[in-house]
N, C-alpha and C positions, 0 to 999 in steps of 0.2 A: 327070072333072072334080075338080079339087083342092078338098078341103074347106077352107072358110074357118074360120080359128081365131077365135072370139069374144073380145071384149075381156076378158070375165070368164068363166071356166069354172066352173060350179057342178055339184056332184054333186046328185042327187036325194036327198031326205030319207031315202028307203029305202037309199041307197047309202053313208051315213055308216057307217064301220067299227064293228062290233060286238065287236071284239076288239083289245086292245093287243098290239103286237109286242115281244118281248123279244130284242133283238139279241145278248144274251149266248149265247143258245142256239146261235148260228152261229159263235161265236168259238172259234178253235182254241185260243188262249191266253186263258183266263178272267181277268177282272180280279182283282187280288190282294185277298184278304179284308180287312175292317176289322179291326183290332186293338184289344184291350183295352189301354188305356195303362198299366194297373197291372201286368197279367200278361204282356203281349206276345203273348198267345195270340189266335187268330182269334175274333171275336165269335160267340156263339151266339144262338138265338132268345131264350133266357132272359135273356142280357145286355141284349139290345135292348129287350125288352117294357116296362121301366120308363121308357124313354125315348119310344119311338114306339108306334103302335097295332099290335097284334099281327098283323093281316092284312097291314098294310104291311110288317111285318118279314119276313113270309113271302115277299112279293115281292122285298124287298131281298136275300134270301139264295138266291133261285133262279136258278141260272145255266143251268138246262136246259130248262124249259118254254118253247117257242117263242111261244105265244099264251095270253092271259088273257082270259076273257070280261068284257066291261064290264057291271057290274051294271045292270039295267034302270032303276033310278032314275037313275042317271047318264047313261044314254043319253038318257032324257026330258030331263034338264036340258041336256044337249049341244045338243038340237034347238032350244033358245032362241036360239042363235048360230051353230050349225054346220049344214050345212057351211060352212066358210070359203072365200071365193073364191080360185082361182088366177088372177091377172091377168096378160094379156099386156101388156107396157110398150110399147105401140106408139109413144106420144109420146116416151119416153125414147130409144128406138132411132132415131127420126127426128132429135132433137136431137143425138145423138152421131154421127150419120151411119155408123152401123155396120151390117154384114151380119148381125150376131149377132141371135138371137132371145132376147129377155129376158122372164122371167116371174118373178112374185113371189107367194108365198103370203101372204096378208094375214090377220093374226090380230087386228086391232084392232076387230072388229065386236061389242064387248060393253063394258059400263060400265068394267070394269077396264082397258080400252084395250090388252090384251095377250094373249099366248098363255098366261099364268099360270093362268088360270081352268080350263084342262084338268086340271091336277093338283090345284089347290086343292079343286075339288068332290069329287075322288075322295078325297083325304085327310079332308075334313070328313065325308063319308059313312062312311068306316070308323071315325071317331072317334065319331060318333052311334051307329053300329051296336054299338060296344063299350060304349056307355052312359056316356061320358065327359061331364064338365061343360064342358070347354073345351079350348083349345089355345093354345100359344104359338109365336111365330115371330119371324124378323127380316125386314126388307126394305130394299133399297138404294135404287133410284129410287122405290120405292113401288108398283110394278105387282103385285109378289106380295102385299104387305100388302093392297092393294085387292081383288085377286081372292080372298084368304082371307077377308076381312071379308064379302065377298059371299056366299061359300060358307057361311060359319058362320051368318050371318043366315038363310039358306035352311033350315039344319038346327037353328036355335035353339041354337047354341053360343056359349059366351063366346069372345072373341078377343082376345089380348094380343099387341100388335105392337111390336117394338123396331126403331125406324127409324134408319139411319145419320144421325148428326148433321147432316152437311152436307147430305144430302138433305131432312131434317126441316126445315131453314132455307131451302133453295132452292126447295122444292116444298110449300108450305103447303096448296095447293088439293088436292093428292093426299092428303095427311094428312086433310083435311076429308072427303073421300069415304069414306075408312076409318071415320071417326068417324060419319058419316051412317049407315053400315051397322052401327053399334054397337060397333065395335072401340075398345080402349083403346090409345092410340099414345104411346109413350115415346122421346125422342131417346136415342141410344146413342153412346157410353157414358153411363150415368146413375148417380145416387147411390142408386138403388133396389135394386141387387144388390150382393153382396160383390165379384163379379168386376168390376163397372162401377166401383166405388169404387176397386179396386186399379188399374185401367188409368188412371183420371183422376189418381190420385196420382203414378203414374209418367209420365204424358203428359198434363198438365193442358190443354194447348191442342189436343189431337188433334181433328180433324174426324170421327173415327170410321171404322169399316170394317165390311164384313159379318162378318169374323171376330170383332169386338168384340160385334156385335149377337147373333150366334148364341150366344156364351158367356152372355150375359144371359138370352136366351130358354130355353136349356137349363136354367140355374139355376132359374128360375121354375117350369119345368114339373116338374122332379124334386123340387121342395120344396113343391109344392101338390098335395095328393091330388085325383084326378079329372082332372088335366091331363096332356096329352102334348104333346110338341114336334113340329112339323111344319116341313118345309124345302121351299123352292121351286126348288131346283136341286141340282146335285151327285150326290145319291143315285141308286142303280139304280132305285128305285121311281119317281122323278120323271120320269126318261128313259122309263121304260116307259109311264107315262101320256100323255107328251107325243109319243109315237109316232104318236098320231092325226093330227099335223101332217103328217108324211111319208107316212103311209098314204093320207090324203086327196090330198095332193099327187101321189103316184104314181098313184092312181087317175084323177085328173083328167087327168093326162098320157096315160095309157093310153086313156082315152076317145076321144082324138083322135090316137092312134098317134104320140105325140111322145116322142122319147128324148132325155133330158137328157145333155148333156156335161159340163156344170159345175154343181155344187151348191154354194152358199155360205151359211154362217150365221155369225152373231156368237157369240163364245164369252166367257163370263164364268165360270159354274160348270158350264154344259153343257147346261141344260134345253132351250133352243131348238135349239141345234146338233144335240144327241142326238136330239131329236124329229124334226127335219126330215130327217135323214140316214138315219134308221133303215132303211126298206125298201131304200133304195139300197145302203147299206152291207151289208145282208143279202144282196142279189145279188151284190155284190163278193165277199163272203166265201164265198159258195157257189159262185163261179166262173161265175155266169150273165150277167153284164154287168159293165162297167167304167165308172167315173165318175172325174172329177177333183173331189175334194171339198176345200173350202178352209174352214178355221176363221179367223175374223178377231177379234183381240182388240186392246184399246188399248195403245199403245206405253207408257202410263203404268203399266200392269199386265200385263206380258207372260209370263204363266205358261208357255204352250207355248213360246214362242220364245227365253225367256232363263231359264226356271226349271229346276229339277232334278227327275228322275223318282225320287221317294224317299217313304217314308213320313213324314207330317207330321200335326200336329193340323189338324183342320178350323176351329178357332176360335183367336182370340187369347188367350183365357184359358186354354187348354190343359186343358179339361175333357171335350171330346168324344173320340170314338175316334180312332185313327190311320188314315188313308187313304193307300194308295200312289197318288200323283198327281203331275202336273206342279205344282211349287209354287215360290213366291218366299220361303216361310218364313212361318209363322203369325203372326209378330211384325210382318211387312211391313204397312205402312199406306200405301196409294197416295195420290198427290196427289188433291185434291178435284176430279177431273175430272167432267164433267157426265154421262158415261155410268154413272150410279150403280149400275145393275144389273150392271155388268161389273167392279166394284171388289172382287173376291175373290182372295185370295192363291193359290187352288189350283184344280183342274179336276177335273171328274168321273173317277173311277177307270176307268169304262168307256171313255171317250174318250181318257183318258191311255194305257190300254193299247193301244187302237187306233193312237194316234199313235206310240207307241214301236214298234209292228209296221209303221210305214210306211204305213198305210192310207189317210191323208190328210195334207194339208200345213196349215201355219199361218202367218199373216202378222200383223204387228203395225202398226197405223196410228196416225198422230198425229191429235188431235182437231180441229185446224184443218182438216185435209184431209177428215176425216169430215163436218164441218159444211158445208164446200163442196160435198160430194156430196149431203148432205141438202137443202141450199137448191136445187140444181139438180133433184133429184127432185121436190121440192115444187112447184116452179114449172111443171113439164111434166106431172106425173102427178096432181097435185090432193090428194095426201095429205101432211100434215105428219108426218114419220116420227120415231119415237123415236130418241133419240141412240144407244141400243144397237144397233138394227137398222141404223142408218145406217152402221155399220162394214161391214156386209154389202153396203150399196149401194155404198160406196166401192170395194171390190174388185170388185163386178159391173161397175161402169163401167169400172174399169181393164182387166177382161178383155174388155169389149165394144170398148174403144178398141184393144186388141192385135189383135182381129178385123178392125178397120178398116185397120190397118197391113198384116195378112197376106192379108186378103181371105177368111178362114175363116168360114163361116156356122155357127157353134157355137150350141147352144141352152144358155143360162144360166139357172139357177133359183136364186133366193135367197129367204130368209125375212125377211118384214117383220113382225116381232114384235108391233108396235103403234104407236100414234100418239104424237106429241110435243106434245100440247096442254097437258099439264101440265109441259112443260120449257121454257117460254118465257123463263126467266131465262137459260138456256143460249143460246137464240137471240138474246136481247138482247145477250148478251156477244160472240157472233160478229158480229152485225150492227153492233155500236159499235166493232169492231175491238179489244175488250179481252180476247179469249180468247188464251191461249197454251198451249204444249205443255210439260209437265214430264215428262221422261223419266228414270227412275232411273239413276244411274251403275252400272257394273259393281261398283264398291267398295261401293255401298249395298246392291245384291243380294246380294253375296257375304257381307256382314256379317249378313244374316238367314239366309242358307243355312248359315252356319256354327252357327247355333243349332238346326238340325234335331235332333230327339230321336234318341237313341242306340238303334237297333234292331238286333238281331243280323243279321248279313249284309249291313247297309247301310253303305256308306262314309261 
């Protein structure tokens, strides 16, 4: 008798992964090292320790250890909201009339409303263990800032958040959640830092970007004793922590003997995508299985699809290390589109190397099409999705409709990174017909790529 797949697949509490998976260990070509912008040499542990926590720096530089034990205190915290459900989208399948089977990993079952808490609690734990007073960070849509404020509250750490200006104005209630958890929230770029004042003098009407906010957060961290900077995406350590998403997803599928054909995730800096695809990519790298993996980014900030694979600054103020990644140029400031968490000019070095090696594909989608998909999903599946993960929904629907045309019964898995209940200004714009698509021209992108830093061996 064929086993019926439940609407929601939950792992037991004792099945929550106790180790993070480091996909770099299985990569034949390792991601290029971070470079010291002053010397052009690969960063060492000693270089990184003034910026990040030492234990996190060790994780950042480790390309060879396949698994890292999750500390017991973090495991206990995870149990407050994990395991996260893997949901069979029966109602979406019916609405589309597709033979495809669609699953989504839902990461919105916590107050931060997203997957970001998986890494925030880890980074706060290591900061507390190191005896720090507090941490600084940036946030785009506000999900990372919310998650970090929760984690810092749990460990009694001070939390200073620089929030991208347009998101600060569009999403006041997410800002207030951060403040409720004790964080200090500043719109970026601001007049409180040297780099913020410089950016504002050059671009007085800027809506801000993650690159701007990163610069300010790093400046505050390195100039205040007892503070370190923490980042919610891009870095190797963040993808490591977020691998719990993919590990749970894979375990839930295996529990019912389900083999994914297509795995889809939204892509901004890489935290969600990297975490979701980690174990699937590991199998692909080891030759154990094959999957079609799709990264979905906004057409307004198309790092993978229109960027250049090159060394660049991770921040607009050009004070951070250089990373080799798909980039639109550190000075690129995307339009104030509503997927604030995807408004970053570059991409994770790990994902960038995998993309350069042809291990997955990338697609850029326009935000009006994204919100059409988000609305359809909300009406049939009962969850109002975050704008960021709605990019994945868009392509999941597209793939399911292709199956409708061909008759293929593919199994599609995508990441639903969180909820959109703090993104109602965006939904209001869409519902009122006031949303538009702003796509940078080739000339605009070229003007920023022409400003890439000069690195030996880089064209």
